C-alpha positions in Angstrom: 103.3 123.9 119.9 104.5 123.0 123.3 108.1 123.6 124.3 108.8 119.9 124.5 107.7 119.4 120.9 109.8 122.4 119.8 112.9 121.0 121.6 112.3 117.6 120.0 112.0 119.2 116.6 115.4 120.9 117.0 117.0 117.8 118.3 115.6 115.8 115.3 117.4 118.2 112.9 120.6 116.3 113.9 123.9 117.0 115.6 124.4 118.5 119.0 122.3 121.5 120.0 123.2 123.6 123.0 120.6 124.4 125.6 121.5 128.0 125.3 120.8 128.0 121.5 117.5 126.2 122.0 116.4 128.7 124.8 117.3 131.6 122.6 115.6 130.4 119.5 112.5 129.3 121.4 112.3 132.3 123.6 112.2 130.3 126.8 114.6 129.8 129.8 117.4 127.2 129.8 115.6 125.6 132.7 112.5 125.1 130.5 114.7 123.4 127.9 116.2 121.1 130.6 112.8 120.1 131.8 111.7 119.4 128.2 114.7 117.2 127.6 114.1 115.3 130.9 110.4 114.8 129.8 111.6 113.4 126.5 113.9 111.0 128.3 111.0 109.7 130.4 109.2 109.0 127.1 112.0 106.7 126.0 114.2 109.1 124.0 117.9 108.4 124.7 119.4 111.9 124.8 123.1 112.3 125.4 124.7 115.5 126.9 123.6 118.1 129.3 124.2 121.6 130.5 127.3 123.2 128.9 127.8 120.2 126.6 124.7 120.4 124.4 122.2 117.7 123.6 122.0 115.0 121.0 119.4 112.3 120.3 121.1 108.9 120.3 117.9 106.8 120.0 114.2 107.6 119.6 111.4 105.3 120.7 108.8 104.2 118.2 105.9 105.9 119.9 102.8 106.7 117.9 102.6 110.4 117.3 100.2 112.4 115.2 103.1 114.8 114.5 105.4 112.0 113.4 102.7 110.5 111.1 102.1 113.9 109.5 105.9 114.2 108.7 105.4 111.4 106.1 101.8 112.2 105.0 101.2 113.5 101.5 98.1 115.4 100.3 94.9 113.6 100.2 91.6 113.2 102.1 92.2 109.8 103.5 94.2 110.1 106.7 94.1 113.9 106.8 92.2 113.8 110.1 93.7 111.6 112.8 92.3 110.4 116.1 95.1 108.6 118.1 94.6 106.5 121.2 96.9 104.7 123.6 94.4 101.8 123.8 91.0 100.9 122.4 88.9 97.8 122.5 88.8 98.0 118.7 89.6 100.7 116.3 86.8 99.5 114.0 84.3 99.9 116.9 85.4 103.4 117.5 85.4 104.3 113.8 81.9 102.9 113.3 80.6 105.0 116.2 82.2 108.1 114.7 80.9 107.3 111.2 77.3 106.8 112.5 77.7 110.2 114.2 78.6 111.8 110.9 82.4 111.8 110.9 84.0 112.8 107.6 85.3 110.7 104.8 88.9 109.8 105.3 89.1 110.0 109.2 91.8 107.7 110.6 91.4 106.1 114.0 94.6 104.4 115.3 95.7 103.0 118.6 98.9 101.6 120.1 97.0 98.5 121.3 93.6 96.9 121.3 91.9 94.8 124.0 89.2 93.4 121.7 90.8 93.3 118.2 88.7 91.1 115.9 89.6 88.9 113.0 87.8 86.5 110.7 84.8 84.5 111.9 84.8 86.2 115.3 88.4 85.3 116.1 90.5 87.6 118.3 93.3 89.6 116.7 96.6 89.7 118.6 97.2 93.5 119.3 99.9 94.1 121.9 101.3 97.6 122.5 104.4 99.1 120.9 104.8 96.5 118.2 102.1 96.7 115.6 99.8 99.3 114.0 96.0 99.0 114.4 94.0 101.5 112.4 90.6 102.1 110.8 89.5 104.5 108.1 86.1 105.9 107.6 85.3 105.9 103.9 82.2 107.2 102.1 82.5 106.1 98.5 80.0 107.3 95.9 79.9 104.0 94.0 77.7 100.9 93.5 77.6 98.1 96.2 79.5 95.8 93.7 82.3 98.4 93.5 82.3 99.0 97.3 82.7 95.2 97.8 86.2 95.5 96.3 87.4 97.9 99.0 89.2 95.2 100.9 91.1 94.0 97.8 92.1 97.6 97.1 93.2 98.1 100.7 95.3 94.9 100.5 97.2 96.3 97.5 97.7 99.7 99.3 99.1 98.1 102.4 101.4 95.8 100.4 102.8 98.8 98.6 103.3 100.7 101.9 105.2 97.9 103.5 107.5 97.6 100.5 108.1 101.3 100.7 109.5 101.0 104.3 111.1 97.5 104.3 113.0 95.2 101.9 110.0 93.0 101.5 108.0 91.2 98.8 104.4 91.1 100.1 101.9 88.6 98.8 98.1 88.6 99.3 96.1 85.6 100.4 92.6 86.3 99.1 90.9 88.2 100.2 92.3 90.0 103.2 95.6 88.6 104.5 99.1 89.8 103.7 102.0 87.4 103.9 105.8 87.6 104.0 106.9 84.1 102.9 104.6 81.7 104.7 103.9 84.0 107.6 100.9 86.2 107.9 101.8 89.8 108.9 98.5 91.7 108.3 94.8 91.3 108.3 92.0 93.5 107.1 88.4 93.8 108.3 85.9 95.8 106.3 82.5 96.7 107.8 79.7 98.7 106.1 76.9 100.9 107.3 73.7 101.4 105.4 71.3 104.3 105.4 68.0 102.7 106.5 65.8 105.4 104.9 67.4 105.1 101.4 68.8 101.7 101.5 72.1 103.1 100.2 75.6 102.6 101.4 76.4 105.2 104.1 80.0 104.3 105.0 82.7 101.7 105.0 85.1 101.2 107.9 88.3 99.5 106.8 90.3 98.1 109.7 94.0 97.2 109.2 96.3 95.4 111.6 100.0 95.0 110.8 102.6 93.2 112.9 105.6 95.6 112.6 108.3 95.3 115.2 110.1 92.3 116.8 107.3 90.2 118.2 106.9 87.0 120.2 103.5 85.3 119.5 101.4 83.0 121.6 102.1 79.3 121.0 98.9 78.9 118.9 100.1 81.7 116.5 103.9 81.2 116.3 103.9 78.9 113.4 101.6 81.0 111.2 102.1 84.6 112.3 105.1 86.9 111.6 106.0 90.5 111.6 107.9 92.8 109.3 110.9 92.9 111.5 110.8 89.2 112.3 110.8 88.3 108.6 113.0 90.9 107.1 115.2 92.2 110.0 114.2 95.7 109.2 113.3 98.1 112.0 110.4 100.1 110.6 108.8 103.3 112.0 105.2 102.6 112.8 104.4 106.3 112.3 105.8 106.3 108.8 104.0 103.0 107.9 100.7 104.5 109.0 101.4 107.5 106.8 102.4 105.4 103.8 99.3 103.4 104.0 97.2 106.6 103.9 99.3 107.8 101.0 98.8 104.6 99.0 95.0 104.5 99.8 94.8 108.1 98.4 96.7 107.0 95.3 94.5 104.0 94.6 91.1 105.1 95.8 89.9 106.3 92.4 90.5 102.8 91.0 87.6 101.5 93.2 85.3 102.3 90.3 87.4 100.8 87.5 89.0 97.9 89.3 92.4 98.7 87.7 94.2 97.7 90.9 93.0 94.1 90.4 95.9 93.3 88.0 98.3 94.0 90.9 96.1 91.9 93.2 96.6 89.0 90.7 100.4 89.5 90.6 100.7 89.5 94.4 98.4 86.6 94.9 99.8 83.6 96.8 96.6 81.7 96.1 96.2 81.6 92.3 97.6 78.4 90.8 97.5 76.5 94.0 95.3 73.9 95.6 93.2 75.3 98.5 90.6 74.3 101.0 87.5 76.5 100.9 85.8 76.8 104.3 82.1 77.4 103.9 80.4 77.5 107.3 80.7 74.2 109.0 81.9 72.4 105.9 85.0 72.6 103.7 86.1 71.3 100.4 89.2 71.2 98.2 89.5 73.2 95.0 92.0 74.8 92.7 92.3 78.6 92.6 92.4 79.9 89.0 92.1 83.7 88.9 90.3 86.8 90.1 87.5 88.1 88.1 86.7 91.7 87.3 84.9 92.2 90.7 87.7 90.7 92.8 86.0 87.4 93.2 88.1 84.2 93.4 87.5 81.8 90.5 88.0 78.2 91.6 87.6 74.8 90.0 86.1 72.1 92.0 86.0 68.9 89.9 84.2 69.9 86.7 82.5 72.8 88.3 83.7 76.4 88.2 82.7 78.7 91.1 83.2 82.4 91.8 83.6 83.1 95.5 82.4 86.5 96.7 83.7 86.2 100.2 84.8 83.3 102.4 87.9 81.7 103.9 90.5 79.7 102.0 93.3 77.7 103.5 96.4 77.1 101.4 97.9 73.8 100.5 101.5 74.0 99.4 101.3 73.4 95.7 103.3 75.6 93.3 101.6 77.7 90.7 101.6 76.0 87.3 101.7 77.3 83.7 98.8 75.0 83.0 96.5 76.8 85.4 97.4 80.2 83.9 96.7 78.9 80.4 93.3 77.6 81.5 92.1 80.8 83.2 90.6 82.5 80.1 89.0 79.3 78.9 87.4 78.7 82.2 86.1 82.2 82.6 84.6 82.1 79.1 82.8 78.8 79.7 81.6 80.1 83.1 80.0 83.2 81.7 78.2 81.2 79.0 76.7 78.9 81.6 78.8 75.8 80.8 80.4 73.5 83.5 77.3 74.1 85.7 78.7 77.3 87.3 77.0 78.5 90.5 77.4 81.6 92.6 78.3 81.4 96.3 77.6 84.4 98.5 79.4 84.8 101.8 79.0 87.3 104.6 81.8 89.8 104.3 84.4 88.8 106.9 88.0 90.0 107.0 90.7 90.3 109.6 91.3 93.5 111.5 
C-alpha cells in the first residue's frame, strides 16, 4: 500500500492526526506525510490543518476507488474481482471482450463515465463523470436459457434493494429493466449474452447497470423523465458503497435464478401491473392492460379479449392507478391462458435493456 493510501486510511479513522504520529506509525519522514496530504488535496479531499497542528478530513470527494468499494463488500464471487476505469466507451463492451477472452464469473467492470453508453433500441445512455455509476458484471450461470432470461429481472430487484440500503427511497420497477423513484427513471439495465458456437450453450451473460446517483442536470430531452437518487431524495450517496451493495445483493439473490423466488418481489415493486400501458413492438404499438408477471418473469397483458405474455419488449406507462379488479382477475386470466382459451399467443422479442 502506498504512503498516500496509508495516510488516507489514518485520516479516515476520524479526528485530528498529527504528522509526527503518522510518520512514526508508517515509518516514513514527516515530509513524505506532507506530500501525501497535498496529493490528497489535489484529488479533491478538503483536509484542514498542517505542520504542528495535525490534519483532519473535512470533506471527501466521491471518487471511484477499488479500495473504497471493498470497504463495503461482503463475501461472494460476484464483484470480488474489480476492473476500474476513469472512462470507457461502454462497460458492457469491455466486459464482453473480457468474457470472450475467458474472464472469470463475477468480474466487475466499472467506469466513472462512458462515451458510448447504450440503452434500449440503440439509444444512447447519459453517462457523465462524477455523478452516476456505470458497471457491468460477467456471469456464467449453469442454468437453462429460460432461467438465464430472468437475469435482468433478478438484477432489477438487486439494484432496488441496494439503493434502498443507502438512501431513503422506495424503488419501483418498470418491466423489464428500468428503475424509478416516483415518476422519474433513475436506472437502466442492459443484459447481453454470449453463446458457445461449438456446443450451442450459453457461455456468459454480461449485465450492465447504469444508475444516476448524485445531483444531476439532464439534457432538455431527458429532464422530464430522468432523475437521480439525490435529485429525488435529497440524499448524498457514496457511489463506491452503492457499487458494493449492488454486488452484495446480486450475491444474495443469484441462487434464486433457478427457482424464480425473487419474482414475488418483482411483482410487489412493479409500477406496471394494474395499469394501462402502450406496448411498443417494432414500428407499431398498441394499448393493453398489464395484469401480472408469470413464473418466467414475462409480463401478462390483456389486449381486448386476448391474453398475451411478453417475453421482452418496451412498454410505455399511462397514468392509471392499480385496481383491485385487476388483481382479482390475474389468476383467472393465467388459468384460461394456459388452457388455450381467449386465443392466447406468444410474442418473442429481441432482448433489449438499458445500460
